[in-house]
N, C-alpha and C positions, 0 to 999 in steps of 0.2 A: 435909294435909301442908304444912308451911311451905315457902316458897321465897324466894329472893333475886333481885331484879332490879336490876342496876347500870345507872344512867342516865348516859351520857357525852354530851358535845357535840362537834361538829366544831371548835368554837372557843368563846370566851366571847361572851355576848350572843346566843346562837341560840335562846333560849327554853327552856332546859333546866329551870329551876325550875318554870315553868308546865306544861311537859310532864310533869314528875314529879308535880305536883299533879293533872293530868288522869289519869295512871295510878292515883294513889291514889284519886281520886274514883270511877273506874270500878270498882275493886276493892271499895270500901266499898259502892257501890250493889249489888254482887253479894253482899253480906253477909259480906265478909271483914274480918278484923282486920288493920289496916295500921299499920306503923311506917315513918317516913321518916327516914333517917339521913344527916346531912351530916358526913363525917369531918373536913373542914377548911373553915372559912369565913374569907375575908379581906375587908378593906376596911370593917370595922365601927367604926373609930376616927376620930378627928379631928373637925373642925367640920362636915363633911358626910358622915356615915357612910352606907354602903349598908345597906339592910334585911337582916336575917338571912334567908337563903333558907328555913330551916325555919319561921320565923314566917309567911312568905308562904304556904307550903304548909298550915300549920295553920289559918290564917285562911280559906283558900279551901275546905278540905276537912273540917276537924275531925279529921284523922288525928293519931295520936300522933307526936311528932317527937323527935329526939335530935341534938344538935350536939356533936361530940367536942371541938373546939377552935376558938376564934375569934381572929383576928389583926387588928391595926389597919389596916395599909396595904393598898391594893388591888393586891397583887402576887401572884406565884406563892407558894404556901405556904412553900416552903423559903426563899425570899428574904425574905418578910415576917417569918418567925420569926427568921432570922439578924439582920435589922436591928432587930428588937424585943428581941433577946437572950433569947429563951425557947426551951425545949425543946418540940418537938412530938412526938406519938406516931409510932412507926414504922408502916408498912403492916401489919406482923404484929400489932401491938397493936390496930389498927383491926379487923382480921379477927377477932381473939379476941372483941372486944366485940360485933361484929355476930353472930357465931355464938351467943354467950350470949343475945342478945336474940331471935334468930329463933324459939326454941322457944315463945315466948309469942304469936306472930303467924302469920297465914296468909301474909302477904306483907311482906317488908322491902325497901323501895326505898332504894337507896344512890345519892345524887346526888354526882357528882364535882365537881371544881373546874376550870372552864375546859375545855380539851381533854384528850384521852386521855393525852398524855405529859407533862402538867404534873406536876411533882414534889410529891408529897404529904408527904414527910418529908425529913429531912436526909441520908438515906442513898441518895437517888436513886430511891426507890420511887414508882411511878406507879399509876394506876388499873388498868393491865394487870396489875401485880403483885398488886394486891388481888383482881382477878378470878381470877387463876391460883391464888392460895392458897385461895380459897373453893371453886374447882372441884376442887382437889386434895383438900380435905377431903371433898367429896362423893364423890369416887372411892374414898376410904378408908372410906366409910360413916359418917363422923363429921360430916357437914354437910348442909344442905338443897340441893335443886336450885338452879342458878344460871343466869341468862341476862343478856345485855348488850343494852341498847337504845341506839341512836345517835340523838341529836336533831340535826337539820340545818336549814340555812337553806332558804328557798324560791327565792331569786333567784340572781344570778350568783355563781359561786364554789362553789355547793353541790355540783356534781358532783365537782369535784376534791377538795374537803375531805372529802366523805363517802366517796369511794373510798379516799383515803389512810387515813382512820380505820378503815374495814373491813379494808384490807390489813394495817395494823399489828396489829389484833386477830388476824387469821388467821395472821400470822407468828408470833404467840405461842401458836398453837393454841387460840384462843378464837373460836368461831363466833358472830357476833352473831345476835340473834333477829330484828331488823328495825329499821326506821327510823320516827321520828316527825318530821314537818315542824313545827317549833316555832312558826312565826308566818306563817300564810297570809293574804296581803292580801285585802281586800274586793274589790279590782279587780285581779286578777292580770294581769301583762303576759306578753309572749311568753316571756321567760326562765322565769318561774314555771310557766307552762303546760307548756312543754317539759320542765322539770326533773321535774315530777310524773310524767311518763311515763318519763323517762330514768333517774331515780334507781334504780328496781328493775333496769333493764337493765344499768347500769354496775357496780352493786354485787352483783347477785344476791340482794338482800334485799327482802322485802316492805315496803311502806309500811303501818305498823300504824295510824297515826292522822295526822290533819291538824288542828292546833290553830289556830283563827282568830286573826288579829292582834287584840291588845287583850283577849284572854281573861282575862288577869290582873287587869284592871280591873273585871270583872264582880262583881256582888254574890255573896257566897258561895252563897246558895241557888240563884242562876241558874247559877253555875259548876257546882255539883254536879248540877244537873238536866241540863245540856247536855253535860257532859264525856263520858259514855258514848257519845253519838252521834258524837263525833269519831272514834271507832274503827269506826263502822259505815260502812265505805267501799264505794262502788259497785264 
């Protein structure tokens, strides 16, 4: 049976793309057919463009990838689209495309943009709305199972940002599946060590995986070999 996992971050720059790649690599290693979807990518224009997140995931894992729309400026999608003078799909349109694709895969990973409440369309739709629509389809019997994974920092600020994200999801009646620490330092300090213990305590969610700092720079074959072990926590 196909399923959808939505990957959100507590903020931008928390390691969401590499965490998505790790989730994909783990599923592929288990023999699953995986598609990674990026509904909206920003910051890919200008003289110093950001890499496309789906390109990073594809290079690291070999997973199939799909990007719905790309915008030039490194801003929130609705702002970037308004400044660029282009129409971007609504959350409902993203959901329709994801549901169409899901039938051909065992796992569809949907990577958000920035944090949970970043607006993905011009109507104020966020990743919460995308999750709720997919869950509603599941409850009607017309969609696959859906879960939400939160990618968080290891250091200072992680507890507050992660609890806020989990609280916002629960307020929308979406229970997160768990946490992924997106970039674990080689020499963790006091804050990181305490947070690894405290994150489950303050959020009520399990830490599903701990991705080491610099994992995105690994050779693809090394990344694919090591990624499943990041989920094998003591």
